[in-house]
C-alpha positions, 0 to 999 in steps of 0.5 A: 063426785057422787056417782049417779049410778054403779052396776056390777056383773058376775061374769059366767062361766070362769073355769078352774084355772090351772098353771099357765092357763091364759087369763086374756082368753078366759075373760074374753070367752066369760064377756062373751058368754055373760052378753058383755062387751068392754066399755071405756071405764069399766073396771074388772075385778079378778080374785087373787086366786086365779091369779096365783094359780095361772102364775103357778104360785103353789108351794108343796109342804113336803118340799119345805124345810122349816127353820128354827123360827118357824118351828117356834112361830107354829108352835105358838100359834099351833100352825103347820111349821111347813106352812109358818116357814112360806109365811116367814119367806114371803114377809118382813116381819111378823107383827102380832101373833096369837093362837091360830093366826099370825099378822105380818108385813107382806113383803109387798107392804100390806099387812096380811094374816099368814101373808096371805098363804090359803088352801081354800078352794084349791084342789090338793091331795092329801098325800102331797098337800099344798098351799096358794101364795100371793101373786109376787107382782099384783100390779105387774099382773093387773097391768099385764091383764089390762094390755092383754085385754086392750091388745084383744078387745080394743079397751083397756078396763081398769084392773082390780085384783083383790083378796079378802082380810080382816081389820084391827078394828072390826070384825069380819073381812072384807074385800081390798085391793092386792094389786091395780092398773090404770086408775088412781088408786087413792084419790086426793080430795083435799081442797074440794068443797063440802057442802058448805063451802069448807075446804076439805082438809084430809080427806083421801079416799081408797076407790080401789078397796071400796070396789074390791068390797063392792065386788068380793060381796059378789064374789063370795067366800065359799063355792060361788065360783065368781072370781071375776066381777065387772064394775060399770059406771065408776069414773075413776081417774085415770093414772099408772099410780099402782096400788102402793099408795094405799100402803100407810107409811108405817111410821104412821100407822098407830096399829101397830 
């Protein structure tokens, strides 16, 4: 269905998140500061980094003992072997490698560069560097936020935890849904009529990724400090499906 109008609002005043911070409190305060209140059908798109930070998904490199496999991978890719050890621990398998980057299948199923492990936009002591891992179970994190906001506000918004990634066939990164709660992440349109009455045969729409990318455009990738975006007008299909439906079966993945 064509959406007549879609609005996106950056939530103001989200501070630098620390381990143990109550994200429900921060989101409610930010909504009030922005002059918004949740409405039925609203979507909150939340940057992965603040989820990982609140869940203390930091890893200190001086505590990591690299395996021989990690050392070899680091030599091939010109990377820190300790970080490569973390990549291997967070991954099911390495799919591609070249100087500067390792493409893996994350243990949660998505294909990601360096297992999503990052050191940008995090505070780190030069004497004791640390990196940030992805949330352990993003769908569970999204579900907890949805339930917590319903308890506090009476409204259960749809939740998207987003990250940025490259694509095998195009340049540049874009936002994608790492975790979801409350709606169909992939809408099956097979059997619906097109403009001329012909039935759609293969059309499935990754609505979670489309909305994640739209929000990511406002969030930015550098010093914008805009980790939460409210989207209104999306008219999503309610579901407890989660984000797993976004991950293509490896047997059908022509790029592996």
